[in-house]
C-alpha positions as CSV (number, residue, x, y, z in Angstrom):
1,M,14.1,-14.8,19.2
2,Y,13.6,-11.3,17.9
3,W,16.5,-11.5,15.5
4,I,15.2,-14.8,14.2
5,L,11.8,-13.2,13.6
6,F,13.3,-10.1,12.1
7,I,15.4,-12.2,9.6
8,A,12.4,-14.3,8.8
9,I,10.2,-11.3,8.0
10,A,13.1,-9.8,5.9
11,L,13.3,-13.0,3.9
12,I,9.6,-13.2,3.4
13,S,9.5,-9.5,2.4
14,Y,12.2,-10.2,-0.2
15,A,10.3,-13.2,-1.6
16,V,7.0,-11.3,-1.7
17,Q,8.6,-8.4,-3.6
18,A,10.3,-10.7,-6.0
19,N,7.1,-12.5,-6.6
20,L,5.3,-9.3,-7.2
21,Q,7.9,-8.0,-9.7
22,S,7.8,-11.4,-11.5
23,K,4.0,-11.5,-11.8
24,F,3.7,-7.9,-13.0
25,K,6.5,-8.5,-15.6
26,K,4.8,-11.6,-16.8
27,Y,1.3,-10.2,-16.9
28,S,2.5,-7.0,-18.5
29,S,3.2,-9.0,-21.6
30,V,-0.3,-10.5,-21.7
31,P,-2.7,-8.2,-23.7
32,L,-6.3,-7.8,-22.7
33,V,-8.9,-9.4,-25.0
34,S,-10.8,-6.1,-24.9
35,G,-7.6,-4.3,-26.0
36,M,-8.3,-1.4,-23.6
37,T,-5.4,0.6,-22.2
38,G,-4.9,1.4,-18.5
39,R,-6.2,4.9,-19.1
40,E,-9.3,3.6,-20.8
41,V,-9.9,1.1,-18.1
42,A,-9.6,3.7,-15.4
43,E,-11.9,6.2,-17.1
44,K,-14.5,3.6,-17.7
45,M,-14.4,2.4,-14.1
46,L,-14.8,5.9,-12.8
47,R,-17.8,6.5,-15.2
48,D,-19.4,3.2,-14.3
49,N,-19.3,4.2,-10.6
50,G,-20.8,7.7,-11.3
51,I,-17.5,9.5,-10.7
52,Y,-16.9,12.4,-13.1
53,N,-14.8,14.8,-11.0
54,V,-11.6,12.6,-11.1
55,T,-9.1,12.9,-13.8
56,V,-6.8,10.1,-15.1
57,I,-3.3,11.3,-15.7
58,S,0.1,9.8,-16.6
59,T,3.0,10.0,-14.1
60,S,6.7,9.0,-14.4
61,G,8.3,6.0,-12.8
62,H,7.6,2.3,-12.4
63,L,4.8,1.1,-10.1
64,T,4.3,4.8,-9.0
65,D,0.5,4.5,-9.6
66,H,-1.7,6.1,-6.9
67,Y,-4.9,8.0,-6.3
68,N,-4.6,11.5,-5.0
69,P,-7.7,12.7,-3.1
70,A,-6.2,16.2,-2.7
71,N,-6.6,17.0,-6.4
72,N,-8.9,14.2,-7.5
73,T,-6.5,12.5,-9.8
74,V,-5.8,8.9,-10.6
75,N,-2.1,8.8,-11.4
76,L,-0.9,6.0,-13.6
77,S,2.7,5.2,-14.4
78,E,3.6,5.4,-18.1
79,S,3.8,1.6,-18.4
80,V,0.3,1.3,-17.1
81,Y,-1.3,4.4,-18.7
82,N,-0.5,3.4,-22.3
83,S,-0.5,-0.4,-21.9
84,N,-3.3,-2.7,-22.8
85,S,-2.0,-5.6,-20.7
86,V,-3.7,-7.5,-17.9
87,A,-1.3,-6.0,-15.4
88,A,-2.1,-2.5,-16.5
89,A,-5.8,-3.1,-16.2
90,A,-5.5,-4.5,-12.7
91,V,-3.4,-1.6,-11.5
92,A,-5.6,1.0,-13.1
93,A,-8.8,-0.6,-11.6
94,H,-7.1,-0.8,-8.2
95,E,-6.3,2.9,-8.1
96,C,-9.8,3.7,-9.2
97,G,-11.0,1.5,-6.4
98,H,-9.5,4.1,-4.1
99,A,-11.5,6.8,-5.9
100,V,-14.6,4.8,-5.4
101,Q,-13.8,4.4,-1.7
102,H,-13.4,8.2,-1.5
103,A,-16.7,8.8,-3.2
104,V,-18.6,6.5,-0.8
105,A,-16.7,7.7,2.3
106,Y,-15.2,4.3,3.0
107,A,-14.4,4.4,6.8
108,P,-10.9,2.9,6.8
109,L,-9.9,5.3,4.0
110,K,-11.2,8.3,6.0
111,M,-9.2,7.1,9.0
112,R,-6.1,6.7,7.0
113,S,-6.5,10.2,5.5
114,A,-7.0,11.6,9.0
115,L,-3.7,9.9,10.1
116,V,-1.6,11.3,7.2
117,P,-0.5,14.6,8.9
118,V,0.4,12.8,12.1
119,V,2.2,10.0,10.3
120,S,4.1,12.5,8.1
121,F,5.4,14.3,11.3
122,A,6.2,10.9,13.0
123,S,8.1,9.6,9.9
124,Q,10.2,12.8,9.7
125,W,11.4,12.6,13.3
126,V,11.0,9.0,14.5
127,S,14.5,7.8,13.4
128,W,16.3,10.7,15.1
129,V,14.2,10.5,18.3
130,L,14.8,6.7,18.6
131,L,18.5,7.0,18.0
132,A,18.8,9.7,20.6
133,G,16.6,7.7,22.9
134,I,18.8,4.6,22.6
135,L,21.9,6.7,23.3
136,T,20.3,8.3,26.4
137,L,18.2,5.3,27.5
138,Q,19.8,5.1,31.0
139,T,19.7,8.8,31.7
140,F,16.7,10.1,29.9
141,P,14.3,7.2,29.1
142,E,11.4,9.5,28.4
143,L,13.0,10.3,25.0
144,M,13.0,6.7,24.0
145,L,9.4,6.4,25.1
146,G,8.6,9.4,22.8
147,G,10.3,7.6,19.9
148,I,8.2,4.5,20.6
149,V,5.0,6.6,20.5
150,L,6.0,8.1,17.1
151,F,6.9,4.6,15.7
152,A,3.6,3.3,17.0
153,M,1.8,5.9,14.9
154,T,3.6,4.6,11.8
155,T,2.7,1.0,12.7
156,L,-0.9,1.9,13.2
157,F,-0.9,3.6,9.8
158,S,0.5,0.3,8.2
159,F,-2.4,-1.7,9.7
160,V,-5.1,0.8,8.8
161,T,-3.7,0.7,5.2
162,L,-4.4,-3.0,5.0
163,P,-8.2,-3.0,4.7
164,V,-7.9,0.1,2.4
165,E,-5.7,-1.7,-0.1
166,I,-7.5,-5.1,0.1
167,D,-10.9,-3.5,-0.4
168,A,-9.6,-1.4,-3.4
169,S,-8.4,-4.7,-5.0
170,R,-11.7,-6.4,-4.2
171,R,-13.6,-3.6,-5.9
172,A,-11.2,-3.6,-8.8
173,T,-11.5,-7.4,-9.6
174,A,-15.3,-7.4,-9.1
175,W,-15.7,-4.6,-11.6
176,L,-13.2,-5.9,-14.1
177,Q,-15.2,-9.1,-14.3
178,S,-18.7,-7.6,-14.2
179,A,-17.8,-4.9,-16.8
180,G,-16.3,-7.5,-19.1
181,I,-12.9,-5.9,-19.2
182,T,-11.2,-9.2,-18.3
183,S,-12.2,-12.5,-19.9
184,N,-12.2,-15.9,-18.2
185,R,-8.7,-16.4,-19.6
186,D,-7.1,-13.3,-18.0
187,H,-9.3,-12.5,-15.0
188,S,-7.4,-14.9,-12.8
189,M,-4.2,-13.2,-13.8
190,A,-5.5,-9.8,-12.6
191,V,-6.6,-11.3,-9.3
192,S,-3.2,-13.0,-8.8
193,A,-1.4,-9.7,-9.5
194,L,-3.4,-7.7,-7.1
195,R,-3.2,-10.4,-4.4
196,S,0.6,-10.4,-4.7
197,A,0.5,-6.6,-4.3
198,A,-1.6,-6.9,-1.2
199,Y,0.9,-9.3,0.4
200,T,3.5,-6.6,0.4
201,Y,1.3,-4.5,2.7
202,V,0.7,-7.4,5.0
203,V,4.5,-8.1,5.3
204,A,5.2,-4.3,5.8
205,A,2.7,-4.1,8.6
206,L,4.0,-7.2,10.4
207,S,7.6,-6.0,10.0
208,S,6.6,-2.6,11.5
209,L,4.9,-4.4,14.4
210,A,7.9,-6.6,15.1
211,T,10.2,-3.6,15.2
212,L,7.8,-1.8,17.5
213,I,7.8,-4.8,19.9
214,Y,11.6,-4.8,19.8
215,Y,11.8,-1.1,20.9
216,V,9.2,-1.7,23.6
217,L,11.1,-4.7,25.0
218,M,14.3,-2.6,24.9
219,F,12.7,0.2,26.9
220,M,11.1,-2.2,29.4
221,G,14.4,-4.0,29.8
222,S,16.2,-0.7,30.7
223,Q,13.5,0.0,33.3
224,R,14.0,-3.4,35.0
225,D,17.7,-2.9,35.2
226,E,17.4,0.3,37.2
């Protein structure tokens, strides 16, 4: 049953990623009626929300856009920073949504930020600990249990990320419409693009949970066999 579930999640993940790439490619060729670039959209959203200590900068790569609370920057990929497309506006507003969350001390974002050091440590060691735990499961099960705890932290982080990302998109789409950045023609495209992006986080969280359950069942099975 686990392998059926794992394969199903893998296929869904592939479909969601393909859909996301397709929509962003499509909407990247649709210009905003307002003609604003991603940089201009981001700067306006920050100002409209009373945020003046965050800088919008360009970063290399594709879909590498992110908000960095450590140095108060909204980092937009080159294809978003200089583009006046619907996709660029949606991405820029979404990342600024995180800046707004930071400014208003949005609780899930604070929780995610608090988990970052722990998750960074867990991500660095979890694969090695789990591998060693599987190899020594019959003689030293405590190692496997430690690996499960580390993996559980990364799974928790995936689920805490969900409300953070969904709320950022909600703030973005609401502002895009109220500020008149998107028209009736292109607003639905912005909503569709951000919804597709949110699905990737949902699938990632479910995949992590399924893998965690697999390791737990493996550990419990070894204990029953003793």
